[in-house]
MIVEXSE-36689 format. One line per field, with one value per residue (C-alpha): residue number from 0; residue in three letters; x, y, z. Coordinates in pm, 1 decimal. Last residue first. Layout:
N
seq	(NUM, ...)
type	(Ala, ...)
east	(X, ...)
north	(Y, ...)
up	(Z, ...)
***
This chain:
520
seq	(519, 518, 517, 516, 515, 514, 513, 512, 511, 510, 509, 508, 507, 506, 505, 504, 503, 502, 501, 500, 499, 498, 497, 496, 495, 494, 493, 492, 491, 490, 489, 488, 487, 486, 485, 484, 483, 482, 481, 480, 479, 478, 477, 476, 475, 474, 473, 472, 471, 470, 469, 468, 467, 466, 465, 464, 463, 462, 461, 460, 459, 458, 457, 456, 455, 454, 453, 452, 451, 450, 449, 448, 447, 446, 445, 444, 443, 442, 441, 440, 439, 438, 437, 436, 435, 434, 433, 432, 431, 430, 429, 428, 427, 426, 425, 424, 423, 422, 421, 420, 419, 418, 417, 416, 415, 414, 413, 412, 411, 410, 409, 408, 407, 406, 405, 404, 403, 402, 401, 400, 399, 398, 397, 396, 395, 394, 393, 392, 391, 390, 389, 388, 387, 386, 385, 384, 383, 382, 381, 380, 379, 378, 377, 376, 375, 374, 373, 372, 371, 370, 369, 368, 367, 366, 365, 364, 363, 362, 361, 360, 359, 358, 357, 356, 355, 354, 353, 352, 351, 350, 349, 348, 347, 346, 345, 344, 343, 342, 341, 340, 339, 338, 337, 336, 335, 334, 333, 332, 331, 330, 329, 328, 327, 326, 325, 324, 323, 322, 321, 320, 319, 318, 317, 316, 315, 314, 313, 312, 311, 310, 309, 308, 307, 306, 305, 304, 303, 302, 301, 300, 299, 298, 297, 296, 295, 294, 293, 292, 291, 290, 289, 288, 287, 286, 285, 284, 283, 282, 281, 280, 279, 278, 277, 276, 275, 274, 273, 272, 271, 270, 269, 268, 267, 266, 265, 264, 263, 262, 261, 260, 259, 258, 257, 256, 255, 254, 253, 252, 251, 250, 249, 248, 247, 246, 245, 244, 243, 242, 241, 240, 239, 238, 237, 236, 235, 234, 233, 232, 231, 230, 229, 228, 227, 226, 225, 224, 223, 222, 221, 220, 219, 218, 217, 216, 215, 214, 213, 212, 211, 210, 209, 208, 207, 206, 205, 204, 203, 202, 201, 200, 199, 198, 197, 196, 195, 194, 193, 192, 191, 190, 189, 188, 187, 186, 185, 184, 183, 182, 181, 180, 179, 178, 177, 176, 175, 174, 173, 172, 171, 170, 169, 168, 167, 166, 165, 164, 163, 162, 161, 160, 159, 158, 157, 156, 155, 154, 153, 152, 151, 150, 149, 148, 147, 146, 145, 144, 143, 142, 141, 140, 139, 138, 137, 136, 135, 134, 133, 132, 131, 130, 129, 128, 127, 126, 125, 124, 123, 122, 121, 120, 119, 118, 117, 116, 115, 114, 113, 112, 111, 110, 109, 108, 107, 106, 105, 104, 103, 102, 101, 100, 99, 98, 97, 96, 95, 94, 93, 92, 91, 90, 89, 88, 87, 86, 85, 84, 83, 82, 81, 80, 79, 78, 77, 76, 75, 74, 73, 72, 71, 70, 69, 68, 67, 66, 65, 64, 63, 62, 61, 60, 59, 58, 57, 56, 55, 54, 53, 52, 51, 50, 49, 48, 47, 46, 45, 44, 43, 42, 41, 40, 39, 38, 37, 36, 35, 34, 33, 32, 31, 30, 29, 28, 27, 26, 25, 24, 23, 22, 21, 20, 19, 18, 17, 16, 15, 14, 13, 12, 11, 10, 9, 8, 7, 6, 5, 4, 3, 2, 1, 0)
type	(Asn, Leu, Lys, Lys, Ser, Thr, Asn, Lys, Ser, Lys, Pro, Lys, Ile, Ala, Tyr, Phe, Phe, Leu, Lys, Lys, Leu, Gly, Tyr, Gly, Ile, Leu, Ile, Leu, Ile, Ala, Gly, Ala, Val, Thr, Ile, Ile, Phe, Ala, Tyr, Val, Asp, Leu, Asn, Asn, Tyr, Glu, Val, Phe, Asn, Leu, Asp, Gln, Ala, Ala, Ser, Ile, Leu, His, Lys, Ala, Gly, Asp, His, Arg, Leu, Val, Tyr, Glu, Val, Trp, Phe, Lys, Ala, Leu, Asp, Met, Pro, Ala, Leu, Pro, Gln, Asp, Arg, Leu, Arg, Arg, Ser, Ile, Ile, Ala, Ile, Lys, Glu, Ser, Tyr, Lys, Glu, Asn, Asn, Leu, Val, Glu, Thr, Val, Ala, Lys, Glu, Phe, Ser, Ala, Glu, Asn, Leu, Lys, Thr, Tyr, Ala, Val, Gly, Ile, Gly, Trp, Gly, Ala, Leu, Glu, Ala, Arg, Ala, Met, Asn, Leu, Leu, Gln, Asp, Gly, Phe, Ile, Pro, Ile, Gly, Val, Val, Pro, Val, Gly, His, Tyr, Ile, Ser, Glu, Thr, Cys, Ser, Leu, Leu, Gly, Gly, His, Thr, Ile, Phe, Leu, Lys, Val, Asn, Pro, His, Ala, Leu, Ile, Asp, Asp, Gln, Pro, Phe, Trp, Lys, Gly, Leu, Leu, Phe, Lys, Gln, Lys, Asp, Leu, Leu, Leu, Thr, Asp, Asp, Asp, Trp, Lys, Trp, Ile, Ile, Asn, Gln, Lys, Leu, Ser, Ser, Leu, Val, Arg, Ile, Val, Asp, Asp, Arg, Lys, Gln, Lys, Asp, Met, Lys, Ser, Pro, Lys, Leu, Asn, Ser, Gly, Met, Ser, Phe, Phe, Val, Val, Gly, His, Glu, Ser, Gln, Glu, Ile, Phe, Thr, Arg, Ile, Asp, Glu, Pro, Leu, Pro, Asn, Val, Lys, Arg, Asn, Val, His, Phe, Gly, Gly, Val, Glu, Ile, Leu, Asn, Pro, Leu, Tyr, Pro, Arg, Pro, Phe, Ser, Leu, Ser, Phe, His, Ser, Asn, Val, Leu, Ile, Leu, Ser, Val, Gly, His, Arg, Arg, Met, Glu, Ala, Leu, Ser, Arg, Thr, Ala, Asn, Pro, Phe, Phe, Gln, Asp, Tyr, Tyr, Arg, Gln, Gln, Ile, Ser, Leu, Gly, Leu, Val, Gly, Met, Val, Gly, Glu, Asp, Phe, Ala, Thr, Ile, Leu, Val, Asn, Gly, Leu, Arg, Gln, Trp, Phe, Asn, Met, Arg, Asp, Thr, Phe, Ser, Ser, Ile, Pro, His, Pro, Val, Tyr, Ser, Leu, Pro, Gln, Pro, Ser, Gly, Thr, Leu, Ala, Asn, Val, Trp, Thr, Ser, Ala, Gly, Phe, Thr, Ser, Met, Gly, Val, Val, Pro, Cys, Asn, Phe, Arg, Asp, Ala, Phe, Gly, Leu, Phe, Val, Asp, Asp, Val, Phe, Val, Glu, Leu, Val, Leu, Leu, Asp, Phe, Thr, Glu, Asp, Ser, Arg, Leu, Leu, Arg, Gln, Val, Ala, Ala, Ser, Thr, Leu, Thr, Thr, Asn, Ala, Ile, Asp, Glu, Ile, Phe, Ala, Thr, Leu, Asp, Ser, Met, Lys, Gln, Val, Ile, Asn, Asp, Asp, Thr, Arg, Glu, Phe, Val, Arg, Asp, Met, Leu, Asp, Asp, Phe, Met, Arg, Ser, Asn, Phe, Thr, Ile, Asp, Val, His, Arg, Tyr, Thr, Lys, Pro, Ala, Asn, Lys, Leu, His, Phe, Pro, Ser, Ile, Val, Thr, Val, Glu, His, Gly, Asp, Leu, Ala, Leu, Glu, Lys, Met, Leu, Ala, Ser, Gly, Leu, Ile, Trp, His, Ser, Lys, Ser, Thr, Thr, Pro, Phe, Ile, Ser, Leu, Ile, Lys, Ala, Ser, Glu, Ala, Val, Ala, Leu, Ala, Cys, Leu, Val, Val, Ala, Phe, Val, Lys, Cys, Gly, Ser, His, Ala, Met)
east	(-3652.3, -3821.4, -3598.4, -3288.9, -3392.8, -3449.4, -3103.3, -2952.1, -3140.7, -3037.1, -2674.6, -2697.7, -2870.9, -2568.7, -2325.9, -2528.6, -2579.0, -2208.5, -2130.1, -2376.6, -2239.4, -1887.8, -1994.9, -2174.5, -1872.7, -1646.6, -1877.4, -1897.5, -1517.8, -1479.4, -1727.8, -1548.3, -1216.8, -1360.6, -1544.6, -1228.1, -1017.0, -1269.5, -1279.3, -899.6, -887.6, -1154.7, -954.0, -1083.4, -734.9, -606.5, -871.8, -852.8, -471.5, -251.9, 61.9, -126.2, -296.6, 44.2, -53.6, 171.6, 228.4, 582.0, 673.1, 679.4, 844.6, 1173.2, 1020.7, 1038.8, 887.2, 597.3, 535.5, 554.2, 253.4, 89.2, 134.5, 21.3, -308.0, -361.7, -287.8, -543.0, -795.0, -769.6, -652.9, -833.2, -1160.8, -1503.4, -1580.8, -1740.5, -1943.6, -2062.0, -2171.8, -2365.8, -2568.6, -2627.2, -2734.4, -3004.4, -3139.6, -3148.8, -3340.0, -3573.4, -3676.6, -3932.5, -4015.1, -3713.6, -3656.6, -4022.4, -4066.7, -3775.5, -3871.3, -4240.3, -4161.3, -3919.5, -4161.9, -4454.5, -4267.6, -4090.0, -3783.4, -3863.5, -3584.6, -3351.8, -3412.3, -3499.6, -3293.1, -3386.4, -3154.5, -3017.6, -3200.4, -2918.8, -3091.3, -3180.7, -2830.1, -2669.5, -2890.9, -2789.6, -2422.6, -2485.1, -2664.4, -2390.2, -2117.1, -2101.8, -2392.4, -2685.4, -2798.7, -3056.3, -3006.8, -3207.6, -2977.6, -2951.7, -2690.3, -2478.0, -2149.9, -1951.2, -2245.4, -2295.4, -1920.8, -1903.9, -2208.7, -2057.3, -1723.4, -1894.7, -2114.1, -2487.5, -2602.8, -2692.9, -2971.3, -2839.9, -3095.3, -3121.6, -2822.7, -2851.8, -2586.0, -2309.6, -2072.5, -2250.2, -2144.2, -1780.7, -1761.4, -1943.2, -1728.7, -1948.4, -1887.0, -2090.4, -2326.0, -2693.2, -2840.9, -3215.6, -3501.5, -3417.2, -3247.0, -3571.9, -3465.0, -3298.3, -3118.1, -2916.6, -2585.8, -2414.5, -2307.6, -2554.9, -2467.2, -2788.4, -2822.8, -3193.8, -3402.6, -3627.3, -4005.0, -4028.8, -4256.6, -3976.4, -3781.3, -4073.9, -4140.7, -3771.0, -3745.5, -4046.5, -3891.8, -3564.0, -3749.5, -3937.2, -3618.0, -3427.4, -3104.9, -2811.1, -2808.2, -2738.7, -2387.0, -2235.2, -1860.9, -1793.8, -2093.1, -2469.0, -2515.3, -2824.9, -2799.9, -3131.5, -3135.1, -3266.1, -3612.1, -3523.6, -3263.5, -3053.4, -2773.4, -2745.5, -2752.8, -2511.4, -2261.5, -2281.9, -2228.6, -1948.3, -1741.5, -1754.3, -1491.0, -1300.8, -1408.1, -1122.6, -1153.5, -1194.5, -1308.6, -1047.3, -972.7, -1339.7, -1271.9, -918.4, -967.7, -637.0, -599.6, -256.9, -373.9, -622.8, -982.9, -1310.6, -1643.6, -1868.5, -2112.5, -2072.4, -2014.4, -1943.4, -1716.2, -1499.1, -1420.7, -1171.5, -933.1, -558.3, -382.7, -59.6, 249.3, 153.5, 407.2, 365.3, 78.1, -5.1, 362.8, 423.3, 137.2, 265.5, 602.3, 909.9, 1242.9, 1070.9, 1276.9, 981.6, 785.2, 581.8, 484.5, 472.2, 274.2, 43.1, -39.7, -74.3, -318.2, -542.2, -524.0, -600.8, -925.5, -1046.4, -997.5, -948.9, -1158.3, -1441.5, -1423.3, -1383.9, -1688.8, -1892.4, -1805.7, -1889.4, -2223.8, -2306.4, -2216.3, -2412.9, -2712.4, -2711.6, -2680.6, -2972.3, -3176.6, -3105.5, -3183.5, -2923.0, -2857.9, -2515.4, -2686.1, -2753.6, -2770.3, -2498.3, -2200.5, -1982.2, -2048.7, -2214.6, -2023.3, -2268.5, -2281.5, -2014.4, -1742.7, -1464.7, -1132.9, -822.4, -570.9, -397.0, -386.2, -690.8, -880.9, -842.6, -982.0, -1266.1, -1357.4, -1275.7, -1369.6, -1431.7, -1097.8, -887.8, -533.4, -235.7, 100.4, 372.9, 739.1, 1021.8, 1244.6, 1191.0, 1091.4, 936.8, 722.9, 633.2, 521.5, 255.4, 90.6, -53.0, -268.3, -506.6, -848.4, -892.7, -631.2, -485.8, -112.1, 130.0, 479.0, 765.9, 1135.9, 1177.1, 1472.7, 1521.0, 1737.1, 1476.2, 1317.4, 1003.8, 975.5, 1005.3, 737.9, 504.7, 554.9, 484.4, 162.7, 174.9, 155.3, -134.3, -346.0, -301.7, -364.4, -662.5, -828.0, -767.6, -921.7, -1217.5, -1293.0, -1292.3, -1527.6, -1772.1, -1800.0, -1847.2, -2141.4, -2295.7, -2269.3, -2402.3, -2723.8, -2777.8, -3076.1, -2892.4, -2799.2, -2983.3, -2851.2, -2496.8, -2501.9, -2304.0, -2095.1, -1991.6, -1902.6, -1688.0, -1512.5, -1446.5, -1333.7, -988.2, -678.6, -616.3, -283.9, -159.3, 55.8, 331.5, 277.8, 540.4, 469.9, 776.4, 697.1, 343.6, 60.3, -141.1, -379.0, -334.4, -336.4, -555.9, -480.1, -263.1, 89.4, 189.7, 551.5, 599.6, 924.2, 842.6, 857.4, 539.5, 367.4, 442.0, 279.5, -24.9, -48.5, -15.8, -303.3, -544.2, -424.7, -535.2, -876.5, -954.7, -807.1, -1075.6, -1347.5, -1208.9, -1295.4, -1054.1, -862.8, -485.1, -409.6, -44.3, 190.6, 569.2, 721.4, 1076.2, 1130.1, 1203.7, 1293.8, 1032.0, 1114.7, 809.6, 565.4, 670.1, 650.7, 302.4, 200.8, 326.4, 153.7, -178.8, -157.2, -77.1, -367.3, -604.9, -487.8, -551.3, -902.5, -975.3)
north	(-3927.9, -4196.5, -4459.8, -4260.0, -4231.4, -4607.0, -4672.9, -4440.7, -4611.4, -4952.3, -4842.3, -4756.0, -5078.2, -5306.8, -5037.4, -4977.6, -5349.6, -5412.7, -5126.8, -5256.7, -5605.4, -5476.0, -5278.7, -5580.6, -5801.6, -5542.5, -5514.4, -5892.6, -5919.0, -5648.8, -5826.1, -6156.0, -5986.1, -5809.0, -6121.6, -6330.0, -6065.4, -6032.8, -6412.0, -6422.6, -6134.8, -6306.0, -6628.4, -6705.7, -6738.5, -6448.8, -6202.0, -6311.1, -6296.5, -6589.3, -6708.9, -6934.7, -7102.4, -7255.4, -7519.0, -7621.0, -7997.5, -7967.9, -7777.7, -8109.0, -7953.4, -8139.4, -8457.1, -8679.9, -8417.6, -8345.3, -8719.3, -8747.7, -8522.1, -8706.8, -9049.5, -8924.0, -8800.0, -9127.6, -9328.7, -9118.0, -9162.4, -9544.4, -9672.8, -9828.1, -9671.2, -9829.7, -9692.2, -9376.6, -9572.6, -9822.2, -9534.4, -9387.4, -9708.6, -9729.8, -9364.5, -9449.2, -9747.4, -9551.6, -9271.1, -9501.2, -9676.9, -9411.7, -9415.3, -9243.7, -8998.5, -8896.8, -8888.8, -8648.8, -8414.9, -8386.5, -8347.6, -8063.4, -7876.2, -7913.7, -7835.8, -7533.7, -7461.3, -7227.4, -6976.9, -7269.3, -7413.7, -7784.1, -8012.1, -8368.3, -8663.5, -8942.5, -8860.8, -8735.9, -8400.3, -8372.2, -8452.2, -8221.5, -7932.0, -8023.8, -7984.8, -7656.5, -7505.3, -7629.3, -7466.2, -7160.1, -7100.3, -7252.1, -7576.8, -7779.9, -8124.0, -8443.3, -8729.6, -9088.9, -9316.6, -9526.1, -9525.7, -9354.7, -9130.4, -9014.6, -8955.7, -8744.9, -8542.0, -8473.7, -8370.2, -8145.9, -7967.6, -8022.7, -7888.8, -8244.8, -8481.2, -8834.9, -9113.3, -9486.6, -9553.3, -9922.3, -10027.0, -9840.4, -9658.9, -9328.1, -9353.5, -9417.4, -9108.0, -8888.2, -8966.5, -8745.3, -8411.0, -8171.7, -8452.8, -8545.0, -8895.2, -8861.1, -9110.8, -9274.4, -8953.4, -8758.7, -8400.7, -8111.7, -7868.1, -7608.6, -7796.0, -7646.9, -7735.2, -8004.3, -8303.9, -8509.1, -8887.1, -8961.1, -9273.6, -9396.3, -9415.9, -9049.7, -8811.3, -8668.3, -8574.2, -8375.1, -8194.9, -8119.4, -7965.6, -7740.7, -7632.6, -7543.2, -7348.8, -7151.8, -7084.4, -6952.6, -7147.5, -7026.9, -7347.6, -7534.4, -7384.5, -7422.4, -7481.6, -7856.2, -7985.5, -7943.5, -8292.2, -8511.2, -8892.1, -9075.3, -9413.9, -9764.6, -9904.4, -10117.6, -9876.1, -10102.8, -10114.6, -9739.4, -9657.9, -9941.8, -9827.0, -9466.4, -9556.3, -9803.1, -9565.7, -9680.1, -9915.6, -9757.3, -9839.3, -9924.6, -9724.7, -9416.5, -9127.8, -8853.5, -8950.7, -8909.2, -8677.2, -8717.2, -8560.1, -8446.9, -8114.9, -8111.4, -8303.1, -8026.7, -8085.1, -8072.6, -8124.5, -8414.0, -8316.7, -8406.9, -8701.4, -8971.9, -8728.0, -8695.4, -8395.9, -8265.6, -8139.5, -8194.3, -7911.7, -7934.5, -7734.2, -7403.9, -7122.8, -7044.7, -6799.1, -6726.5, -6706.8, -6466.2, -6241.9, -6250.7, -6131.6, -6354.4, -6300.6, -6213.2, -5986.4, -5789.7, -6106.4, -5989.6, -5639.2, -5689.5, -6012.2, -5847.7, -5564.8, -5804.7, -6016.9, -5720.4, -5605.2, -5960.0, -5973.8, -5625.0, -5590.3, -5944.3, -6107.2, -5861.1, -5902.4, -6280.5, -6313.9, -6065.3, -6241.8, -6579.2, -6457.1, -6291.6, -6600.3, -6832.1, -6599.6, -6597.6, -6975.3, -6990.2, -6762.1, -6970.6, -7307.4, -7492.4, -7865.9, -7881.0, -7788.1, -7443.5, -7372.3, -7111.5, -7071.6, -7315.6, -7156.2, -7403.1, -7581.6, -7640.6, -7324.0, -7163.3, -7368.8, -7373.6, -7454.1, -7511.4, -7227.9, -7366.3, -7094.1, -6901.3, -7228.1, -7306.1, -6968.3, -7003.2, -7323.7, -7695.8, -7894.5, -7798.1, -7850.5, -7740.8, -7862.2, -7700.4, -7859.3, -7596.3, -7608.4, -7491.4, -7185.0, -7141.8, -6773.8, -6820.4, -7109.0, -6912.8, -6624.3, -6854.7, -6763.5, -6450.2, -6676.8, -6724.3, -6723.9, -7089.9, -7309.0, -7500.5, -7510.1, -7803.2, -7651.8, -7876.0, -7944.1, -7727.3, -7545.4, -7397.6, -7088.7, -6926.9, -6584.5, -6726.4, -6997.6, -6746.0, -6534.2, -6832.5, -6906.9, -6544.1, -6517.3, -6202.9, -6387.7, -6610.3, -6344.0, -6085.8, -6319.7, -6493.5, -6167.2, -5997.5, -6282.9, -6303.4, -5933.8, -6002.5, -6296.6, -6098.1, -5840.3, -6123.2, -6253.4, -5907.0, -5852.2, -6203.4, -6136.1, -6233.1, -6464.2, -6710.5, -6421.2, -6498.5, -6854.5, -6720.2, -6491.5, -6695.1, -6844.1, -6493.5, -6401.2, -6713.4, -6627.9, -6268.0, -6345.8, -6200.2, -6278.6, -6600.7, -6761.5, -6974.9, -7251.6, -7438.9, -7813.3, -8076.6, -8426.6, -8652.8, -8819.4, -8904.2, -8696.7, -8844.8, -8549.8, -8303.5, -7938.2, -7674.7, -7310.2, -7430.3, -7426.0, -7791.9, -7909.1, -8261.8, -8457.2, -8744.3, -9103.7, -9256.4, -9186.8, -8817.5, -8832.0, -8998.4, -8730.8, -8458.3, -8601.1, -8633.7, -8299.3, -8119.3, -8277.0, -8224.3, -7873.3, -7770.4, -7917.8, -7717.5, -7383.0, -7146.8, -7116.4, -7144.8, -7483.5, -7431.2, -7720.6, -7747.1, -8072.3, -8191.3, -8499.0, -8868.9, -9033.7, -9205.1, -9570.6, -9702.4, -9462.7, -9564.3, -9931.0, -9878.6, -9709.8, -9999.1, -10251.6, -10068.6, -10056.8, -10429.6, -10505.8, -10311.7, -10514.0, -10841.3, -10721.7, -10637.4)
up	(-7144.5, -6929.3, -7082.9, -6996.1, -6623.5, -6589.7, -6727.5, -6467.0, -6175.9, -6299.2, -6297.6, -5917.7, -5805.1, -5810.4, -5696.4, -5378.6, -5314.9, -5353.6, -5115.0, -4855.3, -4893.1, -4830.7, -4522.1, -4383.7, -4449.1, -4289.0, -3985.9, -3957.6, -3974.3, -3709.6, -3484.1, -3524.5, -3447.3, -3142.4, -3021.7, -3058.5, -2881.2, -2597.5, -2564.3, -2543.9, -2292.9, -2081.2, -2081.8, -1727.7, -1579.2, -1792.0, -1675.2, -1311.4, -1300.3, -1393.7, -1216.6, -974.0, -1271.2, -1348.6, -1092.4, -802.6, -801.4, -940.4, -625.8, -442.2, -135.5, -166.8, -309.7, -3.1, 228.2, -8.1, -42.7, 337.1, 376.8, 88.6, 247.4, 588.8, 443.6, 254.9, 569.5, 755.0, 472.2, 485.1, 145.6, -149.7, -34.1, 17.1, 363.9, 224.1, -32.4, 229.2, 451.4, 157.8, 125.6, 502.6, 496.6, 245.0, 438.6, 765.1, 593.8, 397.1, 717.4, 802.9, 1174.6, 1327.4, 1041.1, 1020.9, 1399.1, 1439.8, 1153.9, 1247.1, 1616.2, 1544.5, 1318.6, 1562.6, 1883.2, 1743.1, 1531.0, 1242.6, 1317.7, 1391.4, 1046.0, 1069.6, 847.1, 756.4, 708.1, 491.7, 166.3, -57.4, -113.1, 255.3, 374.7, 118.0, 230.6, 585.6, 499.6, 317.1, 615.6, 851.2, 641.2, 864.4, 1102.4, 1292.7, 1132.6, 1331.1, 1177.9, 1213.6, 1131.4, 1011.2, 1176.6, 937.1, 1130.9, 854.3, 770.3, 1129.1, 1167.5, 851.1, 952.7, 1294.7, 1146.7, 889.6, 1142.7, 1099.6, 1436.1, 1532.2, 1633.0, 1571.5, 1546.8, 1618.4, 1845.4, 1945.6, 1692.7, 1881.6, 1642.4, 1707.1, 2072.3, 1975.1, 1753.0, 2003.7, 2307.5, 2530.8, 2698.3, 2911.5, 3009.8, 3023.4, 3014.3, 2976.6, 3024.9, 3356.7, 3466.6, 3426.9, 3354.4, 3537.6, 3306.8, 3499.0, 3521.0, 3213.4, 2856.4, 2754.1, 2537.7, 2535.1, 2541.9, 2505.0, 2557.4, 2277.1, 2323.2, 2229.8, 2422.1, 2636.2, 2322.3, 2184.6, 2511.2, 2557.2, 2208.0, 2274.5, 2605.9, 2430.4, 2162.4, 2426.5, 2620.6, 2315.4, 2300.2, 2509.7, 2718.3, 2392.2, 2383.8, 2039.0, 2011.8, 2052.2, 1859.1, 1893.8, 2034.6, 2067.1, 2059.9, 2034.2, 2203.3, 2143.0, 2201.7, 2504.4, 2640.5, 2865.3, 2607.4, 2574.3, 2945.7, 3027.1, 2762.9, 2883.3, 3250.5, 3169.2, 2956.9, 2593.9, 2454.9, 2163.1, 1808.2, 1573.1, 1252.3, 1470.7, 1252.8, 1205.2, 842.8, 751.3, 458.2, 319.6, -24.1, -173.4, -353.6, -517.9, -826.4, -913.9, -814.9, -1008.1, -828.1, -729.2, -451.6, -85.4, 144.7, -115.8, -299.0, 9.3, 226.2, 478.7, 211.9, 241.7, 59.1, -141.6, -227.5, -67.8, -108.3, -478.1, -515.5, -152.2, -59.9, -349.9, -237.5, 121.4, -5.8, -9.7, 164.1, 489.9, 715.4, 852.1, 937.8, 1237.9, 1125.3, 747.3, 783.7, 1038.4, 797.6, 504.9, 705.7, 778.0, 414.9, 303.5, 499.5, 406.4, 30.1, -100.2, 171.4, 112.3, -264.3, -253.5, -28.1, -231.4, -556.5, -403.3, -269.9, -605.0, -809.8, -580.1, -586.8, -967.1, -967.9, -724.3, -945.7, -1256.1, -1094.0, -892.9, -872.2, -701.1, -373.7, -232.1, 142.6, 120.6, 355.2, 158.7, -183.8, -416.8, -696.3, -985.1, -1195.8, -980.5, -1148.5, -885.8, -1051.2, -834.0, -848.5, -539.1, -273.2, -398.9, -440.3, -71.9, 34.3, -221.9, -44.2, -41.8, 265.3, 626.5, 801.2, 506.6, 565.8, 400.4, 332.3, 318.9, 216.6, 446.6, 478.6, 854.2, 830.3, 484.2, 607.2, 922.0, 700.5, 561.8, 889.9, 728.2, 510.1, 803.6, 634.8, 739.2, 576.1, 870.9, 822.9, 812.8, 782.7, 671.6, 724.4, 1031.9, 1182.5, 1527.3, 1582.2, 1803.5, 1758.5, 1592.7, 1859.3, 2141.9, 1976.6, 1958.1, 2328.3, 2421.2, 2221.3, 2005.2, 1672.9, 1774.4, 1942.4, 1666.5, 1375.3, 1538.8, 1649.4, 1314.5, 1117.7, 1360.4, 1307.6, 931.7, 985.8, 1198.9, 919.7, 669.5, 869.7, 900.1, 524.6, 456.2, 644.1, 1007.1, 1053.7, 1280.1, 1506.7, 1828.5, 1831.6, 1782.3, 2083.3, 2337.2, 2055.3, 1945.5, 2302.5, 2329.3, 2001.5, 2103.5, 2456.9, 2389.6, 2593.3, 2400.3, 2483.9, 2195.8, 2339.8, 2162.4, 2211.7, 2135.4, 1999.0, 1981.5, 2313.7, 2201.3, 2354.4, 2638.7, 2631.3, 2346.7, 2452.2, 2287.8, 2197.1, 1907.8, 1766.3, 1719.5, 1700.5, 1562.9, 1554.8, 1318.3, 1441.9, 1301.6, 1633.7, 1577.2, 1232.6, 1386.2, 1655.8, 1392.2, 1189.8, 1483.0, 1622.8, 1308.4, 1291.2, 1659.9, 1633.5, 1385.9, 1609.0, 1899.7, 1743.0, 1914.5, 1588.9, 1560.2, 1404.8, 1312.8, 1241.5, 1247.9, 1124.7, 1193.6, 979.7, 1034.4, 707.9, 494.9, 434.3, 619.9, 460.1, 110.4, 211.2, 350.1, 25.9, -183.2, 43.5, 18.6, -359.2, -367.8, -132.3, -358.0, -659.4, -474.6, -378.1, -741.9)
***
């Protein structure tokens, strides 16, 4: 088995080695830094392999390779920052409010990206590209870049498969056991949960189809007036392959087409970087280990409700473990012997340290992936997006506990933290899942690079695009076939019933006449 794995690895390495240098354009336009972290990780590796990489993004990569070029997106709007400032207050928003925010987000991203001066210069240039790598995050309008530069598209979904991904690939999404990403359902749903899953998905697809796509169509028509292919055509046949930030060991088994490739965990450092001296010393001098607390790159813990924040501090102060806490301002004054506060920490490398006993997180997919890879159990406080689903997975699989923000108080938080810290079943379970995630024939980053170069080697790999993309809803689900079968079956039953009725009528009619004669 090991020998076979080595042969596979060698074949892939050879394929990568012989790949010609290509000019690759990538677009990771959102102001969510976690999305860019994934995108830049792949693009940096492709640049190190010798490709000329151009990245359209609001974020710059430090110490970028020589063949890595940044094209800046200049955000004039504070929409995303304002949303993050108020997100703790809006955890109870219903799906209508959430979808309303999403449509506003779509317009903000499209407008800001396409009107940025550097992006406009690129669009007006005579440059050529061999491939577009595009983040798939309700930004189909940017498929216009692929038409403008006449190149194939590799998509990247930064938070796993979704209805947006399926729309570009035709991949099946059985709603009986594939939960919607913004739900807290698992793959084991009762009737009411399945009903809810269907309704949420239908509402999502309806809003995106009517409002989201109309916004993107307007910007497509405005900024790509000379496009040779329509937005609808680009959505059906423009995307050759999508890299999905997921893995079956992290989530629930589900069907994928051959052009959906799971690369979950590809951003995790396989070689742990040395920690800064102050962090390493703090961790290693903590007799009972440390608890690492981070709400990700977007959430601002200073915006938490003051009562909830004070309850959290009381619980953390009572633990025998020391605390490393990512905090976004300088207002929090705590015991420096007990707490190490900072606006940024090397999360991946901290979680790799064996003296880290618990990770308190918002439940983002990157954070959950890193905690699993390094075998650190979690307590999650999910706030928005796929965080609810991620924590539902953690609880079902047994490697963490979620605490709803609306129910966060001293008692609920203490119960969750002490349970995970003191019950070995959580660390044992996550160790098992960590082994599953690590047990792959090829490192996820190498797999991602292989498939990017596969598309380059095979002239866009159009053979991967499913015929499902040419079917409408009725045809895709065979509703016309089922309607025909039911109609024919119904007609046959009606004819049989009519025939039996006639036979019965003729069978009893002579008897009635004979009976009448006898009476006479």
